[in-house]
N, C-alpha and C positions, 0 to 999 in steps of 0.2 A: 611507710605505706599502710594505709588503713583500709579495712574491708567494709564496704557498705552492706546493708541488709539485702540489696538487690544482686549481689555478686553470685555467680554460679556455685561458689564454694561455701556459701552460708548454709548452716544446718537448719532444716525445718523438721520438727518432730512429726512423726506419723500420726495421722488422725485415726480415730476409731473405725471410720468407714474404709480407710485405706487398708487397715489391718484385716478387716473382714473380707475385703475384696481379694487380698493376697491369699488368705486362708481358704476361701471358697475356690479360688483358681487352682490352688494346690490339690484340693480334694477332687476337683473335676479332672485334672490331669491324672491323678492316681486311679480314679474310676475308669478312665479311658484305657490305661495300661492293664487294669484288671479285666476289662472286656476283651482286649486282645489276647491276654493270657488264657482266659477261659475258652475262647474260640479255638486257640491252638490246641488246648487239651481235648476239645471235642474232635478236632480233625485227626489228632494222633494220640489216642488214649493209651495209657499204660496198662489199664485193665478193662475188660469188657463190661464190668459191672457199672461203669459210669453212665452208660446209655445217654439220656438227654439232660442229665443234671448240669453239665457244663454250659449247655445252651440256656438253661434257666438262670444260672449265675451270670452269664454274659448279658442276658436281657435286663436283669436287675441292676447290674453294674452300668449298663448303657443308660438306663433311666436315671440312675444316680448321677452320672456324668452330666446329663442334660440339666437336671435340677441344680446341681452345684454351679454349672456354667451360667444359668440364668440368675442365680443368687449373686454370683460374682459380678455379672453385668449390672445388676441393680446398684451395687455399691461403687461402681466405676464411674464416678462423676467428679469433675474438677471442683475445687473448693468454692468457687464463685457460684456454681449452680446448686450446691447443697444448702446454702443459706436461704 
């Protein structure tokens, strides 16, 4: 039994754009989790000196999440469209 190049088990190496897409998607998900974390710290602070600092961090993290999501979407194109 021989495997052709069209079989689902054939190995195709990752392209540069696919690696960038996965990296930016991971950064976007991490920034979303950071946003949730900072909002939870704002809701239930351990110390009163935090004041509005967690909200500022949450805003920056949310902006970073949107930026990384857009960068991830930029590199999420099939091979045929990239050429």
